[in-house]
All heavy atoms as a GROMACS GRO file, in nm:
protein
  527
    1MET      N    1   0.193   0.263   0.544
    1MET     CA    2   0.095   0.344   0.628
    1MET      C    3  -0.017   0.385   0.548
    1MET      O    4  -0.004   0.417   0.422
    1MET     CB    5   0.177   0.469   0.678
    1MET     CG    6   0.078   0.560   0.759
    1MET     SD    7   0.157   0.717   0.812
    1MET     CE    8   0.209   0.658   0.967
    2LYS      N    9  -0.135   0.366   0.595
    2LYS     CA   10  -0.262   0.407   0.523
    2LYS      C   11  -0.271   0.555   0.506
    2LYS      O   12  -0.232   0.632   0.595
    2LYS     CB   13  -0.377   0.353   0.605
    2LYS     CG   14  -0.513   0.381   0.530
    2LYS     CD   15  -0.624   0.346   0.625
    2LYS     CE   16  -0.750   0.396   0.537
    2LYS     NZ   17  -0.844   0.470   0.617
    3SER      N   18  -0.302   0.601   0.386
    3SER     CA   19  -0.326   0.733   0.361
    3SER      C   20  -0.452   0.794   0.430
    3SER      O   21  -0.550   0.718   0.445
    3SER     CB   22  -0.345   0.752   0.200
    3SER     OG   23  -0.395   0.869   0.165
    4ILE      N   24  -0.432   0.908   0.472
    4ILE     CA   25  -0.557   0.984   0.543
    4ILE      C   26  -0.622   1.073   0.438
    4ILE      O   27  -0.556   1.177   0.385
    4ILE     CB   28  -0.512   1.065   0.662
    4ILE    CG1   29  -0.451   0.963   0.768
    4ILE    CG2   30  -0.622   1.148   0.716
    4ILE    CD1   31  -0.402   1.035   0.891
    5ARG      N   32  -0.732   1.046   0.394
    5ARG     CA   33  -0.812   1.121   0.303
    5ARG      C   34  -0.875   1.254   0.364
    5ARG      O   35  -0.949   1.235   0.459
    5ARG     CB   36  -0.911   1.042   0.232
    5ARG     CG   37  -0.837   0.919   0.155
    5ARG     CD   38  -0.947   0.811   0.099
    5ARG     NE   39  -1.068   0.876   0.034
    5ARG     CZ   40  -1.073   0.914  -0.094
    5ARG    NH1   41  -0.959   0.896  -0.173
    5ARG    NH2   42  -1.172   0.962  -0.149
    6CYS      N   43  -0.839   1.360   0.305
    6CYS     CA   44  -0.876   1.490   0.364
    6CYS      C   45  -0.960   1.583   0.262
    6CYS      O   46  -0.953   1.579   0.145
    6CYS     CB   47  -0.757   1.580   0.401
    6CYS     SG   48  -0.635   1.494   0.508
    7LEU      N   49  -1.045   1.652   0.326
    7LEU     CA   50  -1.133   1.748   0.270
    7LEU      C   51  -1.107   1.887   0.319
    7LEU      O   52  -1.092   1.901   0.445
    7LEU     CB   53  -1.286   1.712   0.289
    7LEU     CG   54  -1.396   1.802   0.240
    7LEU    CD1   55  -1.392   1.784   0.082
    7LEU    CD2   56  -1.533   1.756   0.281
    8ILE      N   57  -1.081   1.989   0.242
    8ILE     CA   58  -1.060   2.127   0.282
    8ILE      C   59  -1.192   2.201   0.245
    8ILE      O   60  -1.248   2.196   0.139
    8ILE     CB   61  -0.957   2.192   0.211
    8ILE    CG1   62  -0.818   2.125   0.224
    8ILE    CG2   63  -0.938   2.336   0.247
    8ILE    CD1   64  -0.697   2.164   0.154
    9VAL      N   65  -1.253   2.270   0.350
    9VAL     CA   66  -1.373   2.352   0.340
    9VAL      C   67  -1.332   2.494   0.380
    9VAL      O   68  -1.313   2.514   0.506
    9VAL     CB   69  -1.486   2.303   0.416
    9VAL    CG1   70  -1.610   2.378   0.384
    9VAL    CG2   71  -1.509   2.152   0.389
   10ASP      N   72  -1.327   2.578   0.287
   10ASP     CA   73  -1.277   2.722   0.323
   10ASP      C   74  -1.314   2.818   0.202
   10ASP      O   75  -1.297   2.768   0.089
   10ASP     CB   76  -1.123   2.729   0.355
   10ASP     CG   77  -1.091   2.862   0.440
   10ASP    OD1   78  -1.137   2.958   0.411
   10ASP    OD2   79  -1.029   2.832   0.544
   11ASP      N   80  -1.366   2.926   0.234
   11ASP     CA   81  -1.404   3.028   0.130
   11ASP      C   82  -1.289   3.107   0.086
   11ASP      O   83  -1.297   3.199  -0.006
   11ASP     CB   84  -1.514   3.109   0.170
   11ASP     CG   85  -1.483   3.198   0.303
   11ASP    OD1   86  -1.402   3.148   0.388
   11ASP    OD2   87  -1.530   3.306   0.329
   12GLU      N   88  -1.159   3.084   0.138
   12GLU     CA   89  -1.047   3.165   0.105
   12GLU      C   90  -0.935   3.083   0.033
   12GLU      O   91  -0.874   2.987   0.107
   12GLU     CB   92  -0.980   3.234   0.219
   12GLU     CG   93  -1.083   3.342   0.284
   12GLU     CD   94  -1.019   3.411   0.412
   12GLU    OE1   95  -0.896   3.426   0.400
   12GLU    OE2   96  -1.089   3.436   0.492
   13PRO      N   97  -0.911   3.087  -0.086
   13PRO     CA   98  -0.793   3.021  -0.160
   13PRO      C   99  -0.665   3.016  -0.099
   13PRO      O  100  -0.592   2.926  -0.096
   13PRO     CB  101  -0.796   3.087  -0.298
   13PRO     CG  102  -0.931   3.142  -0.334
   13PRO     CD  103  -0.975   3.196  -0.187
   14LEU      N  104  -0.630   3.131  -0.025
   14LEU     CA  105  -0.513   3.135   0.046
   14LEU      C  106  -0.510   3.037   0.168
   14LEU      O  107  -0.405   2.965   0.170
   14LEU     CB  108  -0.487   3.280   0.109
   14LEU     CG  109  -0.357   3.295   0.199
   14LEU    CD1  110  -0.230   3.266   0.114
   14LEU    CD2  111  -0.356   3.432   0.263
   15ALA      N  112  -0.616   3.005   0.225
   15ALA     CA  113  -0.619   2.907   0.328
   15ALA      C  114  -0.596   2.771   0.264
   15ALA      O  115  -0.533   2.678   0.319
   15ALA     CB  116  -0.751   2.905   0.403
   16TRP      N  117  -0.655   2.750   0.150
   16TRP     CA  118  -0.626   2.621   0.082
   16TRP      C  119  -0.479   2.589   0.052
   16TRP      O  120  -0.423   2.478   0.077
   16TRP     CB  121  -0.691   2.622  -0.064
   16TRP     CG  122  -0.844   2.617  -0.065
   16TRP    CD1  123  -0.929   2.609   0.036
   16TRP    CD2  124  -0.922   2.615  -0.193
   16TRP    NE1  125  -1.067   2.602  -0.010
   16TRP    CE2  126  -1.059   2.612  -0.145
   16TRP    CE3  127  -0.892   2.606  -0.324
   16TRP    CZ2  128  -1.167   2.611  -0.238
   16TRP    CZ3  129  -0.995   2.616  -0.405
   16TRP    CH2  130  -1.132   2.606  -0.360
   17ARG      N  131  -0.416   2.698   0.011
   17ARG     CA  132  -0.260   2.692  -0.015
   17ARG      C  133  -0.182   2.662   0.111
   17ARG      O  134  -0.089   2.577   0.108
   17ARG     CB  135  -0.218   2.814  -0.083
   17ARG     CG  136  -0.269   2.821  -0.235
   17ARG     CD  137  -0.193   2.929  -0.307
   17ARG     NE  138  -0.208   3.062  -0.263
   17ARG     CZ  139  -0.325   3.127  -0.303
   17ARG    NH1  140  -0.410   3.086  -0.387
   17ARG    NH2  141  -0.333   3.267  -0.265
   18VAL      N  142  -0.221   2.719   0.216
   18VAL     CA  143  -0.166   2.693   0.344
   18VAL      C  144  -0.168   2.552   0.388
   18VAL      O  145  -0.074   2.489   0.424
   18VAL     CB  146  -0.205   2.780   0.445
   18VAL    CG1  147  -0.158   2.748   0.591
   18VAL    CG2  148  -0.166   2.933   0.431
   19ILE      N  149  -0.288   2.502   0.374
   19ILE     CA  150  -0.314   2.360   0.412
   19ILE      C  151  -0.247   2.263   0.313
   19ILE      O  152  -0.184   2.173   0.359
   19ILE     CB  153  -0.471   2.338   0.416
   19ILE    CG1  154  -0.528   2.415   0.533
   19ILE    CG2  155  -0.496   2.182   0.445
   19ILE    CD1  156  -0.685   2.419   0.541
   20GLU      N  157  -0.253   2.294   0.187
   20GLU     CA  158  -0.183   2.208   0.082
   20GLU      C  159  -0.033   2.205   0.112
   20GLU      O  160   0.037   2.101   0.095
   20GLU     CB  161  -0.213   2.263  -0.053
   20GLU     CG  162  -0.357   2.225  -0.098
   20GLU     CD  163  -0.394   2.292  -0.232
   20GLU    OE1  164  -0.359   2.414  -0.257
   20GLU    OE2  165  -0.456   2.227  -0.305
   21ASN      N  166   0.025   2.308   0.144
   21ASN     CA  167   0.168   2.328   0.175
   21ASN      C  168   0.209   2.251   0.295
   21ASN      O  169   0.297   2.174   0.299
   21ASN     CB  170   0.218   2.470   0.190
   21ASN     CG  171   0.225   2.540   0.053
   21ASN    OD1  172   0.253   2.479  -0.050
   21ASN    ND2  173   0.209   2.674   0.046
   22PHE      N  174   0.117   2.254   0.399
   22PHE     CA  175   0.140   2.169   0.522
   22PHE      C  176   0.135   2.019   0.478
   22PHE      O  177   0.215   1.945   0.521
   22PHE     CB  178   0.032   2.204   0.621
   22PHE     CG  179   0.015   2.117   0.742
   22PHE    CD1  180   0.118   2.132   0.836
   22PHE    CD2  181  -0.081   2.021   0.751
   22PHE    CE1  182   0.114   2.052   0.951
   22PHE    CE2  183  -0.089   1.945   0.863
   22PHE     CZ  184   0.011   1.953   0.968
   23ALA      N  185   0.018   1.984   0.402
   23ALA     CA  186   0.008   1.838   0.371
   23ALA      C  187   0.124   1.788   0.283
   23ALA      O  188   0.149   1.668   0.289
   23ALA     CB  189  -0.115   1.832   0.283
   24LYS      N  190   0.188   1.874   0.204
   24LYS     CA  191   0.315   1.815   0.132
   24LYS      C  192   0.409   1.765   0.212
   24LYS      O  193   0.495   1.681   0.173
   24LYS     CB  194   0.371   1.949   0.045
   24LYS     CG  195   0.293   1.979  -0.069
   24LYS     CD  196   0.352   2.102  -0.144
   24LYS     CE  197   0.259   2.150  -0.252
   24LYS     NZ  198   0.323   2.262  -0.316
   25HIS      N  199   0.427   1.812   0.330
   25HIS     CA  200   0.539   1.765   0.431
   25HIS      C  201   0.492   1.641   0.517
   25HIS      O  202   0.566   1.585   0.583
   25HIS     CB  203   0.565   1.874   0.530
   25HIS     CG  204   0.628   2.003   0.470
   25HIS    ND1  205   0.740   1.995   0.422
   25HIS    CD2  206   0.571   2.115   0.448
   25HIS    CE1  207   0.772   2.123   0.365
   25HIS    NE2  208   0.663   2.193   0.379
   26LEU      N  209   0.361   1.606   0.488
   26LEU     CA  210   0.306   1.477   0.550
   26LEU      C  211   0.257   1.391   0.441
   26LEU      O  212   0.142   1.400   0.395
   26LEU     CB  213   0.190   1.516   0.653
   26LEU     CG  214   0.248   1.612   0.756
   26LEU    CD1  215   0.112   1.662   0.833
   26LEU    CD2  216   0.332   1.541   0.862
   27PRO      N  217   0.339   1.291   0.397
   27PRO     CA  218   0.311   1.215   0.275
   27PRO      C  219   0.180   1.132   0.293
   27PRO      O  220   0.125   1.084   0.202
   27PRO     CB  221   0.428   1.139   0.252
   27PRO     CG  222   0.516   1.143   0.380
   27PRO     CD  223   0.473   1.264   0.449
   28PHE      N  224   0.150   1.103   0.410
   28PHE     CA  225   0.025   1.021   0.447
   28PHE      C  226  -0.107   1.102   0.426
   28PHE      O  227  -0.215   1.042   0.430
   28PHE     CB  228   0.034   0.949   0.589
   28PHE     CG  229   0.044   1.044   0.701
   28PHE    CD1  230  -0.060   1.107   0.755
   28PHE    CD2  231   0.179   1.079   0.746
   28PHE    CE1  232  -0.041   1.197   0.858
   28PHE    CE2  233   0.194   1.164   0.842
   28PHE     CZ  234   0.093   1.225   0.900
   29LEU      N  235  -0.095   1.230   0.422
   29LEU     CA  236  -0.222   1.312   0.405
   29LEU      C  237  -0.248   1.328   0.244
   29LEU      O  238  -0.163   1.374   0.176
   29LEU     CB  239  -0.202   1.456   0.463
   29LEU     CG  240  -0.216   1.468   0.611
   29LEU    CD1  241  -0.204   1.620   0.644
   29LEU    CD2  242  -0.340   1.412   0.661
   30GLN      N  243  -0.358   1.291   0.213
   30GLN     CA  244  -0.406   1.319   0.073
   30GLN      C  245  -0.532   1.399   0.059
   30GLN      O  246  -0.637   1.364   0.122
   30GLN     CB  247  -0.451   1.168   0.017
   30GLN     CG  248  -0.505   1.166  -0.126
   30GLN     CD  249  -0.554   1.031  -0.170
   30GLN    OE1  250  -0.569   0.944  -0.094
   30GLN    NE2  251  -0.600   1.030  -0.290
   31ILE      N  252  -0.511   1.516   0.008
   31ILE     CA  253  -0.622   1.608  -0.017
   31ILE      C  254  -0.699   1.558  -0.132
   31ILE      O  255  -0.664   1.560  -0.236
   31ILE     CB  256  -0.559   1.758  -0.061
   31ILE    CG1  257  -0.469   1.801   0.066
   31ILE    CG2  258  -0.684   1.852  -0.070
   31ILE    CD1  259  -0.515   1.827   0.204
   32VAL      N  260  -0.818   1.517  -0.094
   32VAL     CA  261  -0.906   1.461  -0.200
   32VAL      C  262  -0.984   1.575  -0.265
   32VAL      O  263  -1.008   1.565  -0.388
   32VAL     CB  264  -1.010   1.359  -0.128
   32VAL    CG1  265  -1.107   1.313  -0.221
   32VAL    CG2  266  -0.943   1.254  -0.056
   33ARG      N  267  -1.033   1.675  -0.193
   33ARG     CA  268  -1.122   1.771  -0.253
   33ARG      C  269  -1.117   1.905  -0.176
   33ARG      O  270  -1.092   1.899  -0.059
   33ARG     CB  271  -1.263   1.714  -0.262
   33ARG     CG  272  -1.350   1.783  -0.366
   33ARG     CD  273  -1.454   1.683  -0.400
   33ARG     NE  274  -1.573   1.744  -0.463
   33ARG     CZ  275  -1.677   1.689  -0.497
   33ARG    NH1  276  -1.684   1.554  -0.476
   33ARG    NH2  277  -1.787   1.750  -0.547
   34LYS      N  278  -1.136   2.014  -0.241
   34LYS     CA  279  -1.142   2.139  -0.179
   34LYS      C  280  -1.280   2.207  -0.207
   34LYS      O  281  -1.331   2.195  -0.319
   34LYS     CB  282  -1.040   2.230  -0.236
   34LYS     CG  283  -0.900   2.183  -0.211
   34LYS     CD  284  -0.792   2.268  -0.272
   34LYS     CE  285  -0.784   2.238  -0.416
   34LYS     NZ  286  -0.667   2.296  -0.494
   35CYS      N  287  -1.351   2.268  -0.115
   35CYS     CA  288  -1.477   2.308  -0.120
   35CYS      C  289  -1.472   2.462  -0.071
   35CYS      O  290  -1.408   2.492   0.022
   35CYS     CB  291  -1.579   2.236  -0.041
   35CYS     SG  292  -1.588   2.068  -0.080
   36ARG      N  293  -1.567   2.544  -0.132
   36ARG     CA  294  -1.568   2.684  -0.096
   36ARG      C  295  -1.670   2.710   0.005
   36ARG      O  296  -1.668   2.818   0.064
   36ARG     CB  297  -1.599   2.763  -0.226
   36ARG     CG  298  -1.494   2.778  -0.320
   36ARG     CD  299  -1.518   2.880  -0.439
   36ARG     NE  300  -1.392   2.911  -0.502
   36ARG     CZ  301  -1.344   2.832  -0.597
   36ARG    NH1  302  -1.397   2.721  -0.627
   36ARG    NH2  303  -1.235   2.876  -0.657
   37ASN      N  304  -1.759   2.620   0.036
   37ASN     CA  305  -1.862   2.654   0.130
   37ASN      C  306  -1.917   2.523   0.196
   37ASN      O  307  -1.888   2.401   0.148
   37ASN     CB  308  -1.968   2.742   0.082
   37ASN     CG  309  -2.040   2.686  -0.046
   37ASN    OD1  310  -2.085   2.560  -0.052
   37ASN    ND2  311  -2.038   2.755  -0.151
   38ALA      N  312  -2.006   2.527   0.290
   38ALA     CA  313  -2.054   2.405   0.358
   38ALA      C  314  -2.147   2.328   0.263
   38ALA      O  315  -2.161   2.205   0.275
   38ALA     CB  316  -2.132   2.456   0.484
   39SER      N  317  -2.218   2.402   0.173
   39SER     CA  318  -2.308   2.322   0.081
   39SER      C  319  -2.222   2.238  -0.022
   39SER      O  320  -2.267   2.120  -0.043
   39SER     CB  321  -2.389   2.420  -0.009
   39SER     OG  322  -2.474   2.501   0.073
   40GLU      N  323  -2.117   2.285  -0.070
   40GLU     CA  324  -2.030   2.212  -0.153
   40GLU      C  325  -1.966   2.091  -0.073
   40GLU      O  326  -1.943   1.986  -0.125
   40GLU     CB  327  -1.913   2.297  -0.199
   40GLU     CG  328  -1.942   2.386  -0.323
   40GLU     CD  329  -1.823   2.459  -0.370
   40GLU    OE1  330  -1.705   2.416  -0.354
   40GLU    OE2  331  -1.846   2.564  -0.440
   41ALA      N  332  -1.932   2.111   0.056
   41ALA     CA  333  -1.880   2.011   0.144
   41ALA      C  334  -1.975   1.904   0.162
   41ALA      O  335  -1.947   1.780   0.163
   41ALA     CB  336  -1.829   2.068   0.279
   42ARG      N  337  -2.099   1.938   0.184
   42ARG     CA  338  -2.210   1.834   0.198
   42ARG      C  339  -2.216   1.746   0.080
   42ARG      O  340  -2.224   1.616   0.090
   42ARG     CB  341  -2.343   1.907   0.238
   42ARG     CG  342  -2.442   1.806   0.264
   42ARG     CD  343  -2.578   1.879   0.296
   42ARG     NE  344  -2.558   2.003   0.378
   42ARG     CZ  345  -2.644   2.097   0.391
   42ARG    NH1  346  -2.755   2.090   0.327
   42ARG    NH2  347  -2.610   2.201   0.477
   43ILE      N  348  -2.216   1.794  -0.046
   43ILE     CA  349  -2.216   1.724  -0.166
   43ILE      C  350  -2.086   1.636  -0.170
   43ILE      O  351  -2.096   1.519  -0.205
   43ILE     CB  352  -2.222   1.813  -0.285
   43ILE    CG1  353  -2.364   1.880  -0.281
   43ILE    CG2  354  -2.197   1.733  -0.402
   43ILE    CD1  355  -2.375   2.005  -0.376
   44ALA      N  356  -1.975   1.694  -0.139
   44ALA     CA  357  -1.844   1.621  -0.151
   44ALA      C  358  -1.846   1.503  -0.058
   44ALA      O  359  -1.798   1.394  -0.085
   44ALA     CB  360  -1.727   1.714  -0.117
   45LEU      N  361  -1.899   1.519   0.064
   45LEU     CA  362  -1.907   1.407   0.167
   45LEU      C  363  -1.992   1.296   0.119
   45LEU      O  364  -1.974   1.179   0.148
   45LEU     CB  365  -1.957   1.446   0.294
   45LEU     CG  366  -1.855   1.545   0.369
   45LEU    CD1  367  -1.918   1.602   0.495
   45LEU    CD2  368  -1.737   1.454   0.412
   46HIS      N  369  -2.095   1.324   0.024
   46HIS     CA  370  -2.184   1.215  -0.034
   46HIS      C  371  -2.109   1.153  -0.145
   46HIS      O  372  -2.132   1.034  -0.180
   46HIS     CB  373  -2.313   1.275  -0.076
   46HIS     CG  374  -2.404   1.300   0.045
   46HIS    ND1  375  -2.470   1.204   0.124
   46HIS    CD2  376  -2.435   1.429   0.113
   46HIS    CE1  377  -2.534   1.259   0.229
   46HIS    NE2  378  -2.521   1.387   0.215
   47GLU      N  379  -2.024   1.238  -0.219
   47GLU     CA  380  -1.965   1.171  -0.345
   47GLU      C  381  -1.845   1.102  -0.321
   47GLU      O  382  -1.813   1.007  -0.391
   47GLU     CB  383  -1.946   1.291  -0.444
   47GLU     CG  384  -2.064   1.348  -0.499
   47GLU     CD  385  -2.041   1.465  -0.587
   47GLU    OE1  386  -1.939   1.515  -0.600
   47GLU    OE2  387  -2.145   1.507  -0.660
   48GLU      N  388  -1.767   1.150  -0.216
   48GLU     CA  389  -1.629   1.093  -0.182
   48GLU      C  390  -1.644   0.986  -0.085
   48GLU      O  391  -1.702   1.004   0.017
   48GLU     CB  392  -1.534   1.194  -0.145
   48GLU     CG  393  -1.501   1.308  -0.248
   48GLU     CD  394  -1.430   1.262  -0.370
   48GLU    OE1  395  -1.366   1.156  -0.357
   48GLU    OE2  396  -1.424   1.334  -0.476
   49GLU      N  397  -1.585   0.871  -0.103
   49GLU     CA  398  -1.587   0.766  -0.004
   49GLU      C  399  -1.464   0.775   0.090
   49GLU      O  400  -1.352   0.805   0.047
   49GLU     CB  401  -1.577   0.635  -0.066
   49GLU     CG  402  -1.711   0.597  -0.141
   49GLU     CD  403  -1.720   0.451  -0.192
   49GLU    OE1  404  -1.653   0.377  -0.135
   49GLU    OE2  405  -1.785   0.437  -0.284
   50GLY      N  406  -1.491   0.757   0.217
   50GLY     CA  407  -1.371   0.739   0.322
   50GLY      C  408  -1.297   0.875   0.344
   50GLY      O  409  -1.184   0.872   0.355
   51ILE      N  410  -1.376   0.978   0.358
   51ILE     CA  411  -1.310   1.093   0.402
   51ILE      C  412  -1.273   1.076   0.558
   51ILE      O  413  -1.354   1.051   0.635
   51ILE     CB  414  -1.392   1.226   0.382
   51ILE    CG1  415  -1.418   1.248   0.244
   51ILE    CG2  416  -1.328   1.350   0.454
   51ILE    CD1  417  -1.309   1.292   0.156
   52ASP      N  418  -1.140   1.093   0.588
   52ASP     CA  419  -1.091   1.074   0.734
   52ASP      C  420  -1.082   1.198   0.802
   52ASP      O  421  -1.100   1.204   0.930
   52ASP     CB  422  -0.965   0.999   0.726
   52ASP     CG  423  -0.965   0.868   0.660
   52ASP    OD1  424  -1.049   0.784   0.685
   52ASP    OD2  425  -0.899   0.849   0.565
   53LEU      N  426  -1.058   1.309   0.739
   53LEU     CA  427  -1.026   1.437   0.810
   53LEU      C  428  -1.085   1.554   0.731
   53LEU      O  429  -1.068   1.557   0.607
   53LEU     CB  430  -0.876   1.447   0.820
   53LEU     CG  431  -0.819   1.574   0.882
   53LEU    CD1  432  -0.853   1.580   1.037
   53LEU    CD2  433  -0.664   1.573   0.866
   54ILE      N  434  -1.144   1.648   0.798
   54ILE     CA  435  -1.195   1.771   0.738
   54ILE      C  436  -1.120   1.883   0.793
   54ILE      O  437  -1.116   1.909   0.925
   54ILE     CB  438  -1.348   1.789   0.754
   54ILE    CG1  439  -1.413   1.666   0.692
   54ILE    CG2  440  -1.395   1.917   0.690
   54ILE    CD1  441  -1.566   1.672   0.709
   55PHE      N  442  -1.058   1.978   0.713
   55PHE     CA  443  -1.004   2.115   0.751
   55PHE      C  444  -1.127   2.198   0.736
   55PHE      O  445  -1.152   2.232   0.603
   55PHE     CB  446  -0.882   2.138   0.681
   55PHE     CG  447  -0.772   2.054   0.702
   55PHE    CD1  448  -0.728   1.946   0.624
   55PHE    CD2  449  -0.691   2.086   0.819
   55PHE    CE1  450  -0.618   1.868   0.661
   55PHE    CE2  451  -0.569   1.993   0.853
   55PHE     CZ  452  -0.544   1.888   0.772
   56LEU      N  453  -1.191   2.255   0.839
   56LEU     CA  454  -1.309   2.322   0.818
   56LEU      C  455  -1.296   2.468   0.875
   56LEU      O  456  -1.262   2.484   0.995
   56LEU     CB  457  -1.413   2.248   0.883
   56LEU     CG  458  -1.559   2.311   0.894
   56LEU    CD1  459  -1.626   2.328   0.757
   56LEU    CD2  460  -1.650   2.226   0.976
   57ASP      N  461  -1.323   2.566   0.786
   57ASP     CA  462  -1.332   2.701   0.835
   57ASP      C  463  -1.462   2.721   0.906
   57ASP      O  464  -1.569   2.682   0.844
   57ASP     CB  465  -1.318   2.800   0.702
   57ASP     CG  466  -1.330   2.938   0.749
   57ASP    OD1  467  -1.328   2.974   0.871
   57ASP    OD2  468  -1.327   3.035   0.650
   58ILE      N  469  -1.466   2.773   1.022
   58ILE     CA  470  -1.594   2.786   1.082
   58ILE      C  471  -1.660   2.916   1.069
   58ILE      O  472  -1.779   2.938   1.101
   58ILE     CB  473  -1.574   2.767   1.232
   58ILE    CG1  474  -1.480   2.858   1.308
   58ILE    CG2  475  -1.534   2.619   1.261
   58ILE    CD1  476  -1.480   2.869   1.457
   59GLU      N  477  -1.590   3.023   1.004
   59GLU     CA  478  -1.658   3.141   0.969
   59GLU      C  479  -1.671   3.160   0.824
   59GLU      O  480  -1.569   3.202   0.759
   59GLU     CB  481  -1.589   3.259   1.031
   59GLU     CG  482  -1.609   3.264   1.188
   59GLU     CD  483  -1.550   3.386   1.244
   59GLU    OE1  484  -1.550   3.498   1.182
   59GLU    OE2  485  -1.508   3.383   1.362
   60MET      N  486  -1.778   3.130   0.757
   60MET     CA  487  -1.792   3.136   0.617
   60MET      C  488  -1.930   3.203   0.596
   60MET      O  489  -2.022   3.196   0.678
   60MET     CB  490  -1.796   3.002   0.543
   60MET     CG  491  -1.664   2.938   0.553
   60MET     SD  492  -1.657   2.783   0.463
   60MET     CE  493  -1.763   2.679   0.575
   61PRO      N  494  -1.943   3.265   0.470
   61PRO     CA  495  -2.075   3.336   0.440
   61PRO      C  496  -2.195   3.233   0.437
   61PRO      O  497  -2.175   3.112   0.406
   61PRO     CB  498  -2.062   3.400   0.302
   61PRO     CG  499  -1.904   3.379   0.275
   61PRO     CD  500  -1.850   3.285   0.372
   62LYS      N  501  -2.311   3.284   0.458
   62LYS     CA  502  -2.433   3.197   0.458
   62LYS      C  503  -2.444   3.085   0.559
   62LYS      O  504  -2.486   3.115   0.677
   62LYS     CB  505  -2.464   3.151   0.320
   62LYS     CG  506  -2.477   3.242   0.214
   62LYS     CD  507  -2.506   3.189   0.076
   62LYS     CE  508  -2.507   3.300  -0.025
   62LYS     NZ  509  -2.528   3.260  -0.154
   63LEU      N  510  -2.384   2.974   0.525
   63LEU     CA  511  -2.395   2.857   0.617
   63LEU      C  512  -2.251   2.839   0.671
   63LEU      O  513  -2.160   2.792   0.593
   63LEU     CB  514  -2.436   2.733   0.537
   63LEU     CG  515  -2.453   2.608   0.626
   63LEU    CD1  516  -2.568   2.623   0.733
   63LEU    CD2  517  -2.510   2.496   0.528
   64SER      N  518  -2.224   2.864   0.800
   64SER     CA  519  -2.086   2.849   0.847
   64SER      C  520  -2.047   2.701   0.878
   64SER      O  521  -2.133   2.617   0.893
   64SER     CB  522  -2.062   2.944   0.974
   64SER     OG  523  -2.141   2.883   1.083
   65GLY      N  524  -1.919   2.690   0.905
   65GLY     CA  525  -1.884   2.550   0.950
   65GLY      C  526  -1.926   2.516   1.090
   65GLY      O  527  -1.937   2.396   1.130
   0.00000   0.00000   0.00000
């Protein structure tokens, strides 16, 4: 089975841990990168190839999801 490459975008490290723990139970999910805000995510999307899934917090400071 092909791996699903994921990006986490959230300003709270606790949310990162929740998603990472969830992903541990799904071996086909590969967390490629974690970003603290939408600006970091924009850069990550340009630097990382083949992101299939984004876990995105929609309420973040400055520029929301």
